[in-house]
C-alpha positions in Angstrom: -16.4 1.1 -16.0 -19.0 3.9 -16.4 -18.3 6.8 -14.3 -15.5 5.4 -12.4 -12.7 6.6 -14.4 -9.5 5.3 -15.6 -7.6 3.1 -12.8 -4.7 5.1 -11.5 -1.4 3.5 -11.7 1.5 3.8 -8.9 4.8 2.6 -8.4 6.7 2.2 -5.0 9.7 1.2 -3.4 9.3 -0.6 -0.1 12.3 -0.9 2.2 11.9 -3.5 5.3 13.9 -4.5 8.3 13.3 -6.2 11.3 14.0 -4.6 14.5 14.8 -7.2 17.2 14.2 -6.7 20.7 14.9 -8.8 23.8 11.2 -9.9 23.8 10.0 -9.5 20.0 10.9 -8.5 16.5 9.2 -5.5 15.0 8.6 -4.7 11.2 10.0 -1.2 10.2 11.1 0.2 7.2 10.2 3.2 4.5 8.2 3.5 1.4 9.1 5.9 -1.6 6.6 6.8 -4.0 8.3 7.0 -7.4 6.4 9.4 -8.7 6.7 12.3 -6.3 9.9 11.1 -5.0 8.3 11.3 -1.1 9.6 8.8 1.3 7.9 8.0 4.7 8.9 6.0 7.4 6.4 3.4 8.8 6.7 1.5 12.2 4.5 -1.7 11.5 2.5 -3.6 9.0 -0.7 -1.2 9.6 1.1 1.8 9.0 2.7 0.7 5.8 -0.6 0.0 4.6 -1.9 3.2 5.7 0.8 5.2 3.8 0.1 3.1 0.5 -3.6 3.7 0.7 -3.2 7.5 1.1 -1.0 7.7 -1.7 -3.2 5.3 -4.2 -6.7 6.4 -2.9 -8.8 8.4 -5.5 -9.1 12.1 -4.2 -12.5 13.2 -3.1 -14.4 15.6 -5.0 -15.3 18.7 -3.2 -13.9 22.0 -2.4 -11.0 20.5 -0.1 -9.8 18.4 -3.2 -6.3 19.5 -4.6 -4.4 18.3 -7.6 -1.5 17.0 -5.5 -1.5 12.9 -5.5 -1.2 12.6 -1.9 -4.2 14.4 -0.6 -4.1 15.3 3.2 -7.0 14.2 5.4 -8.7 17.1 6.9 -7.7 18.0 10.5 -11.3 17.6 11.7 -11.4 14.1 10.0 -8.4 12.3 12.0 -8.8 10.3 14.7 -6.4 9.6 17.6 -5.3 6.5 16.1 -4.3 8.3 13.0 -2.5 10.9 14.9 -0.7 8.5 16.9 0.1 6.3 13.7 1.7 9.4 12.1 3.9 10.2 14.9 7.1 8.3 13.1 6.5 10.6 10.2 6.6 13.8 12.3 9.3 12.4 14.3 12.6 15.1 14.3 15.6 13.0 15.3 17.6 15.9 15.9 15.4 17.2 18.7 15.5 14.0 20.6 19.3 13.8 20.4 20.5 10.9 23.3 16.8 10.5 24.2 16.1 6.7 24.7 12.4 6.4 26.1 9.2 4.8 26.1 6.0 6.8 25.9 2.5 5.2 27.1 -0.4 6.9 25.6 -3.9 5.8 27.3 -6.7 7.4 25.4 -10.1 7.1 26.9 -13.4 7.6 25.5 -14.8 7.1 21.9 -11.6 6.4 19.7 -9.3 6.0 22.5 -7.0 2.9 23.0 -3.4 2.4 24.2 -0.4 2.8 22.5 3.4 3.3 23.1 5.8 5.1 21.1 9.5 4.0 21.4 12.3 6.8 20.8 15.6 5.3 20.6 18.8 5.9 18.5 17.1 8.8 16.3 14.1 6.6 15.5 10.7 6.6 16.5 8.3 3.5 16.3 4.8 3.5 17.2 3.1 0.2 18.7 -0.5 -0.9 19.9 -0.9 -1.9 23.4 0.7 -1.2 26.6 4.5 -1.3 27.0 6.1 -3.7 29.4 7.7 -0.5 31.0 6.9 3.2 30.3 9.3 6.0 31.3 6.3 8.4 31.2 2.3 7.6 30.6 0.1 10.3 29.4 -3.7 9.8 30.3 -6.3 11.7 28.5 -9.6 11.4 26.6 -9.1 10.7 22.9 -10.7 13.8 21.9 -8.5 16.0 24.1 -5.1 13.9 22.5 -6.6 15.1 19.2 -7.1 18.6 20.0 -3.8 18.8 21.3 -2.2 17.4 18.3 -4.0 19.5 15.9 -3.4 22.5 18.1 -6.8 23.2 19.4 -5.7 23.0 22.9 -2.5 23.6 24.7 -0.9 20.7 26.6 0.0 22.6 29.6 -3.5 23.8 29.8 -4.8 20.5 29.5 -2.2 19.3 32.3 -3.2 22.6 34.5 -7.0 21.6 33.8 -6.8 17.9 34.8 -7.9 16.8 31.0 -4.0 15.4 30.9 -2.9 13.1 33.7 1.1 12.4 33.5 2.8 9.8 35.5 6.7 8.9 35.3 9.1 11.0 34.0 7.7 15.0 34.0 11.0 16.4 32.3 10.3 13.9 29.5 6.7 14.6 29.2 7.5 18.5 29.0 10.0 18.0 26.1 7.6 15.8 24.2 6.0 18.5 21.8 9.4 19.5 20.5 10.2 16.1 19.4 7.5 16.4 16.6 6.7 18.4 13.7 3.0 19.9 14.1 0.4 20.8 11.4 
């Protein structure tokens, strides 16, 4: 293996459970990196694979490389999908006490799609597609979502300028940003 270097070894513990609802079952769990001790929740199989890949992928050479085994993707490289799937990791259950809600994200344009976030009993899960019944629906361009999530665009300014449309529970919509860590 000339020029490739030695393969990286990794050790993980994955705890998986099935969350049953009236209409379906959902895989949830957490994955722990035994090297660093870091634990991350995951909301579905795709999110689990993404967590594992981020830990084991080789570091990219260049000025943004770090010696930390889990190199973060630069904020400018994140897509709306990446950010949506990271919501369970950023969720702060203490800020959402007593909240049981479904939030629908309808993101338009390049990189857009439909996702819904379920907050219930101190947990946050993300699902692709449209929810059967959402408490609040947020509609915006995928790039505007990325800009809001990364702090380049203020959510209230986006709403006031018409870039962000909200339907449903407006009070819940105004509280959403406090439920998640930023940065």
